[in-house]
C-alpha angles and dihedrals in degrees: 000000000000093000089054089052093048092047092052093050093047090049092050089051090051095046092046090050089050095051107115114227119224121250091255093049087053092047090050089054090050091056096043092050092047092049089051091052094243097138099168087057091047092053090049095050089046089052091048091046091052091047095049099038105020090165097035128132089257098043097095091050092046091051092047089047091052088058091047097046090045093050100038109025107030098022093223094148098177088054089048094055091047091053095045089048091052088049097050089046095049097037108032095156104048121113092243092052096088090050092051090050091050093047091053089059092046093051090046091054106033105031108024097030091225100146097174092050090047090050091052093048095049090048092050088047092052094045092053099036111025095154099042117123089247093056095095090049090052090051091051091049091049089050090051103038112151096012122124117234089250091056090049090050095048092049090050093052092048089051089049091050095050096074090049093055092050092054098047119119118243 
């Protein structure tokens, strides 16, 4: 009798584990884990959502969130670039596409020290979105590729001092 009871419990656990969650249920889990700061779980649920519902209504948000979580939470910059690239490729016309393109260039330059890849990413961004609010930032980044923040600050200070020197009285 006990073995039948154990078998019934085991089967119910197996069937419960096999129950497929709806896309909305998965997205709710994404939001819950993100709010709790459990970023590894957020990434896992986003990946599950994309696997189960690759063209669902939350797929674009899940893919973008994977890029964001990889960049800002787990600091897996190579994964972040891959997720952002997949996002840009699959969703070229969304409002967040230019941001994802810009962030790819930023990660290449500032986190991965891949200056040539950063240059290419910023140039593609500027070619596609020359009037975007991030265009000036992309141009600034292009002008300063490979420089450290200290070098940029020193350069800015020296440029700010030049006009003062020109206007000094003798």
